N, C-alpha and C positions, 0 to 999 in steps of 0.2 A: 486735333481737328474734331469737328462736330460729329456726334454719334448718331447715325441714322436710326429711324424707328425700326423696331423689330417685332412687328405685330403678326408675323407669319407672312405667307404668300398672299393672303387675301384679307381684307377688312370685312367684318360682318356688316351686311347691308343695313340691318336695323340699328346697329351701333352707330354707323355713319349718320343715319337719319336723326338719331337722338342727339348727336353732337351738333349737327346743323341747326336743329331746332332749339338747342340750348342758347343760341343767339337770339331767339325769339322771346326768351323769358322777360326781358325788360319791356316788351311791347305786348304782353299777353292781354292787356285790357283792350288794345286796339284790335288784336286778332279776334277776340271774342265778339267784339262789336261787328266786325266785318263778317264773321261767320254767322252771327244772328241775322244780319241783314240778308245775306245770301240764302239762308234757310227759309226766311219769310218769302222771298221770291220763288223758291222751289215749292213751297206749300201752295202758292197760287197756281203754279203750273199743274200740280196734281188735281186741282179742281176742274180744269178745262174738260177732260173727258166726261165727267159727271154732268157738266152743263150741257154738253153736246147730246148726251144720252137723254136728258130731260127734254131738250129741244126736239129730238126726233120722236120720242115715244109719247110725250105729253102735249107739247105746244103744236107741232105739225100734225101729228096723228089725230088730235082732237080739234084742230083748227082754232086753238086759243091764241088770239092775237095779243091780248094783254100779257099773257105769260111770255110770248115771244119778245115783246118789247122789254119786259122786265129782265129776261135772261140776257138780251143784248146789252142793256145798260149796265147790268151787274158785271158781265164779263169785261166790258170796256173799262169800268172803274178798277176792277181787279188788275188788269194788265197795265193800266197807267201806274197803279201803285207798284206793280212788279218792276216797271222800268225805273221808277224813282229809287226804290231800295236797291235795285241792281246796280245803278250808277254809284251810289254811295258805298255799297259793299265792295264793288270792284276797285273804286278809288282808294278806300282805306287799305285794302289788301295789297294793292300794288305799291303804295307809298311805304307800308310797313315792311314789305319784302325788300324793297330798295334799301331801307334803313338797316335791315338785318345784314344784307350783303356788304354794305359800306362798313359795318362793324367787323365783318369777317375779313374784308380787305385790310382794314386798319390793323386788326390783330395779326394777320399774316405779315404785313409790312413791318410792324413793330418787332415781330419774331425774327425777321431778316436782320434787323439792326442788332439783335442780341447774339446772332451766330458768329462764330469766330472766323478769322480770315481763311483758315484751311477749308472751311465749308465752301466758300466762294471760289477757291482754287479748283475744286472738284466739280463745280456746276457751271453751266452756261448761263450767262445773263439772260439771253433770250428765253430759256426755259423757265427761269424764275419769273420773268415778266409775264410769260404766257399763263402761268399758274395764278399770278396776281390778277390778271385781266380776263383771259378767255375762260379759265376754269370757274372763277367766281361769277362771271357773267352767265355761264351755263347753269349754275346753281340758282341765280336770281330768276331766270326764266322759268324754272320749275317750281320754286318754293311757293309762289302764290297759288299755282294750280293744285299743289299738294294739299294746302290748307283749305281753300275754298272749293275748288272744283271737285276734289275727292270727297269732301264732306257733303257737298250738295248732291253729287251723283249717288252716293250711298243712301242719303236721305230719300231721294226720289226713287231709287231702286226698291228700297224697303217699303216706301209708301205705296208705290205702284203694285208691288206683290201683294200687300195686305188688301188693297182695294180690289185687285183682280181675283184673289182667292174668294173674297166676299161675293163677287159676281158669279163665279163658276169655278169651283175647286178642280174639277176634272180638266177643264180647258186650260187651267193654269199650269198643269203638268207639262203640256206641250211647249210652253215657254221656258219653264224652269229647268228643263233638261240641259239647256246650254250653259247654265251657270258653272257646274263642275268642270265641263269641258274647257270653258274659257279660263277657269282658275288654273288648270293644269298647263294650258298653253302659256299663260302669263308667267308662271314660275319657270318654265323651260326657256322661253324666249327672253325672260328678264335677265337671266345669267348671261345669255349670249350677248344681249345689248349692253350689259355692264362692261364686259370685256372689250367689246367693239368700241364703246365710247371712250374708254381709257386709251386705247390705241389711237383713236382719232385725235384726242387731245395731245398725245405725245408727238404725233406727226405734225400737228399744228404748231407745237412748240419748236420742232425742228425747223419748220419754215420761218418762224419768228426769229429764231437764233441766226439762221443764215442771213436774213435781211438785216438784222441788227449788227452783225459782224461787218458786213459789207458797207453799210451806211456809216458805221463808226470809223471805218478805214477808207473813206471815199478818196482821200488824197493818194493813198497808195494804189487803190484800184485804178484811178485815172492816170496816174503816173506810169503804171505798167500796162495801160490800155487793156485792162481786164474787165471792162464793163460787160462784154458779151459772155465772158466766162462766168461772171457772177450771176448774170441773168439765167444762164443755163443751170448753174448750181441751185439757184432759187427755184427755177422751174422743176428740177428734179424733186426737190422737197415738196413742192406743191402737188406734183403728180403722185408722190407717195401718199400724201394727205388725201388726195382725191380717191385713190384706190381703196384706202382704208375706209373713207367716208362712204364709198359706194357699197362696200360690204355691210356697213351699218344700216344704210338705207334699204338694202335688199332684205336684211333680217327683219327690219321694222315693217316694210311693205308686206312681206309674206305673213307676218304675225297679224297685222290688221286685216288683211284679206281673209284669213281663216276665221277670225272672229266675226267679220261681216257676213261670211257665208253661213255661219251658225245662226246669225240673226235672221237671214232670209229664210232659212229652213223653218224657223219657228213661225214666221209670218205666214208662209204657205200653209202650214199645219192649221193655223187659226182660220184662214180663209176656208179651208176644206171642212174642218170639224164644226166651226161656228156656223157656216152656211147650212150644213146638214141639220144642225140643231134648230135653226130658224125655220127650215122647211118642215120639221117635225112639230113646230110650235113650242119647243122647250125654251127657246130664247126669243127675245124681241130684237129687231134690227138695231135699236139703240144700244142694247147690251153688247152686241157683236162689235159695233163701231167703237164703243168705249173700250171694249176688250182689245181691239186692234191698237187703239191709242196707247193703252197701258203696256201692251206687249212691245210696241215700238219704243216706248219709254224705257222698258226694262232692257230690251236688246241694245238700245242706244247707250244706256248707262253702263251696262256690262262692257260694251265695246270701249266706252270712254275710260272706264276704270282700268281695263286691260291696257289701253294706250297710255294712261297715266302711269301705270306700273312700269311700262317700258320706258317712259320718260324719266321716272325715278331711277330706274336701273342705269340709264345713261348718265343721269346726274351724279349718281354715286361713284361712277368712274372718275368724274372731275373732283368730287369730294375726297376720294381716296388719295389723289395726287396732292390736294391741299393739306389734308391732315397728316400725310406722310411727312411733309415739311414741318408742320406744327409739332409733330412728335419728335423731330430731330433735336437732340439736346446738344448745346454748346459744351465744349470741353474747357473753355476759358470762362470760369464762373467766379462770382464773388463768394467767398466763404461766409458762413453764418457768423455773425459777430465780428465782421471785418473791422480793422482799426481805422479810425478817422485820421486824416493827414492834414495837419495845419501848416505851420511854417516848415519850409523845406530848405535845408542848406545846400543839398546837391551832391552829397557824397555817394558814389555808386561803386558797388563791389560785385564782381562775378566770382562765384566760388564753385569750381568743378562743374561748370555748365556744359551740358551736352544737349543736342537737339537733332531730331530727325523728322522729316515730313512723313506722317503716317507710318507705314511699316518699312519705309525706305532706309537707306544707309544714313549714318550720322553726317549731318552737314556741319555741326559744331561738335567738338570733342574735348571735354575736360578743360574748358576755357577758364583761366584764373587771371584776374587783374583788379586793381583798385584805382579809383579816380577820385581825387580830392575836389571839394567844392570850387567852382570857378575855373577848373582846368578845361582846356580844349584838347580833345583826343582825336587824332587823325587815324582812321582805319585804312590800312594799306594791304594790298595783296592782289594776287592774280584774279582774273574773272572766275567766279564760282568758289572763291575762298571762304565765303560765308559772311561777308561784310553786311550786306543788306539783311540777311537773316538775323544777325546779331542785333541790328538796330530795331528789328521788328519785335524782339523780345522785351525791349524796354517799356513800351506801352501795353504789354501783354496782349499783343495781337496773336501771339502764340505763347505757350508756357514751355519752359525747358523740359526735355525728356528726363534729365537728371541734373542734380545740382540746384543752386538757387542764386537769385539776383537780389541784392540788398540796396535799398535807398535809405540813407541815413540810418543804417543798421537794421532796417525792417525788411523782411522778406516781402517782395512785391505781392505774393499771393495772400498775404495777411492784411493787405490794405484794401480800402474801398476802391473799387475800380474807377468810379467817377473822380474821386479825389486824386488818384494816381495820374490819370490822364489829364486832369486839369493843370498838372505841373509840367506838362510836356508840350513843346511847340515843334512844328515840322516845316521844313522847306526842302523840297525834292526837285530833281531835274525835271520830271514830268509833273508840272504843276496842275493840280486839279482845281478848276474854277467852274462855277455854276452859271447857267444862262440867266443871270440877273444883272443888277447894276454893279459898277465898280465898288460903290459904297457898301453894298450888302455883301459882296465877296470878302471885303476886308473885315467887316463886322462879324463874319463867320467865326473869327478867332475868339470873340467875346460878345455874345448876343445882346448883352445889356449895355454895351458901350454907346456913349453919346456920339453925335455927329462930330463934335469937337475932338473927341478922343480918336475917332477914326481918322480924321484929317491930320492930327498930330502924328499918328503912326505912319501915315503915308509920307509925311515930310521926312521923318527919320529914315524911311526906306528909299529916299530919293525918287518917290513916285508921284509927288504932287504936281511936278512940272508937266509931265506928259498927260496926267489926268485932266488938268485944266485945259489942255489943248484938244481933248477929245470932243466930238460933236456936241454931246450933251453934258460934258464935264463929268461930275460925280454920278450923275444919273444915266450915264451911257451903259447900254446893255452890252455885255462882253461876248455874247453868243455861247453856244454849247461848247464846253471845255475851254472857253476863252479864245475861240478861233479869230475873233476880231482884233486881238492884240498880238504884238510880236512876242517872241520868246523872252526877250529881256523885260518887256513890260509885265508879262505874266509873272516872271520871277520876282519882280519888285512888289507886285500885289501880294504874292505869297509871303514875302519878307515882312510887309506891313501887317499882314494878318498875324504872323508869328509875334511881331513886336506888340501888337495890341493884346495878345494873349498874356504877355508878361509872365511866362512860365520860368520855373527854376532850371529846367533842363531843355536844351535845344538839340534837335536831331537834324543834321543836314546830310542828305543822301545825294552826293555828286551834284550839288546845287548849282555849280557854275560851269559844268563840263561842256555845255553846248551853247554857250553865250558868246557873242562877238566881243572883240577887245574893248570897244567903246562902252558897251553895256556892262561888261565885266567890271570896269573901274567903278561905275556908279553902284553896281550890285555889291562889289567887294567892300566899298565904304559903308554901305548899309549893313552888310553882314558883320563888319567890325563892331558897329554899334549894337547889333543884335546879340553878339556873343559876350558883350561886356557884362561882367558879374554873373555869368551863367555857366553851368557845366554844359559843355558842348561836345557832341559826338559828330564827327564828319567823315563821310566816305568820299574821297576825292582823288582825282588823277592829276591834279595840278600841284607842282612843287611849292608854289607860293602858299597854298593852304597848308601843306605839310610843314613848311618851315615855320609857320606862325603857331603851330600846335605846341602845347606844353608837353604832351607825350604822344608817342606814335605806337599804335598797336598793329603789329605785322601778323597777318593770318596766312597760313599755308595749309590747304586741305582741311580747313575747319579747326586747326589747332593754332595756338599762339606760338609763332616762330620767334618773336622778339617783342619787348615792350620797353620803351625808354625815350630819350630825347633824340632829335635828329642828329646832333653832333656826335652823340655816343654811338648810335646805330650805324651811321655811314662810315665811321672811322674803323669799323671792324668788318671782316669778310662775312658775308651772309646774304640771305634773300633780300633784305632791304636794300643793301648796297647794289645788288644786281638790278633790282627794280628801278632804282634811281638812275643808274647808267642806261638802262634800256628805255625807260619811258620819259625821262626828262633830259634828253641830250642837249636841248637848248639852254639848259641851266648849268652848263659845265663849270662856269665860274663859281657859282654858289656851291657846287659840289666840292671844288678844290679848296674853297675857303673853309668849308665845313670840316674837311679832312685835316686841313692844316691846323 
């Protein structure tokens, strides 16, 4: 099973930011353009207090009407320019951040596809979807502000400090005392917000999982009249989410209020000290007004930077959840220099194969048998004997804990994974269909197949008849998981898909155990065509399938109890004979003939 990341209890926040912005490398040109445009806008904002100072001390104090008109026109032109560059800067930044997060989502989704089946057995689908959607969305909302807003606020903060110190160094100290206090608050509250944000995302994932489970099993929910129960269960997860979110909001509100209070203190100090300096004649009114503008700019930008630090801390909680998955390593991997697989005869050998899920007990133990090309092997045994597990080892959904599986003499682990799986086709009892057309569900077996090849596979699967009778024929949408089709129709779609794949090895996992008699006849005929000239492994409870098999593998507690032909196995006492008598009572005649 997949190995989880082991980066300790906490990810380093700066390391997380570096990893997030590694997705920005392909778009660094756009980011630089957006940053340049926003800095131009910020530079214009810094000019405003100087213009107001000149207006008060020169134009109004001296009654200079021409200077007044010139200042008004100049400020208007500058702020029109700021609006234009602000629009383009914001647009480029937002589009670039969207592109970055799309890349992150694609990377995460592709990683999901690389993880082995054991990983998905340990995870809830709702949690995986929440990380793919909610967590990446949280990152997107913060990324653009980190690049543009943080850079602009820093630029305006430094610019305002330089200009303010130029006006009056002593008065500047009354404003600058809040900077170290805000920094200390940001660091302390940033850690709290990081932890709170991760908990919020986890509770949101719980709610998503609860909804996804109930909606996926809506038939069961309605059949048992458990709608109210599921609403209550979903409500409890939402309440847990609300309580966690409330704690995050409380931390954030307290943090911003403290920073705002520091800002107000500095403003009051400027009013008092600046006013006293004007009364003494040491400063002009325009200087104090400009100073107030710059102090407000400094206070505002320190507050915004502190708030952005909090937003980054919350975002890194989401990023931590994402990179935790990206750092999870699959255990089923392709070895370096793996062998290409061309023509496949279909000879399969299990040599001392044992398997356990994680650290649990062995599900298969020392399994040994050999299958010649073209044989059909029926897997028989009690529930939990290991039949389905054995079938999952063939496409390397799991790797054996011990022993090896050979295909035409080659260890499966030495073969290219894509080549191996291209030689396998699957038909199971619980058919997986996508919410697309009948044609595209069949084409899933071989994506480059033509329409003619798809339709030919459907005819061989005895599916073309009912497909033509569907409302839109081949273009009929089958619904999520194929809910618009009957069980027999879904089964024949799956058989057509396997026929189209034209693989050397076929895996049937109880493929006809839940189909009505009429559908089974059509399906059985299609399966006979599908099995022709292919090595087939089938786990089934129907005696007809067992009787048609070339060999029967009897599993008992994960071990091979018997391996041979039906006539030989049923003729001697043992588990297989007891299973036949117990489960196939309606086939007593076949049993007597086999024994005879």
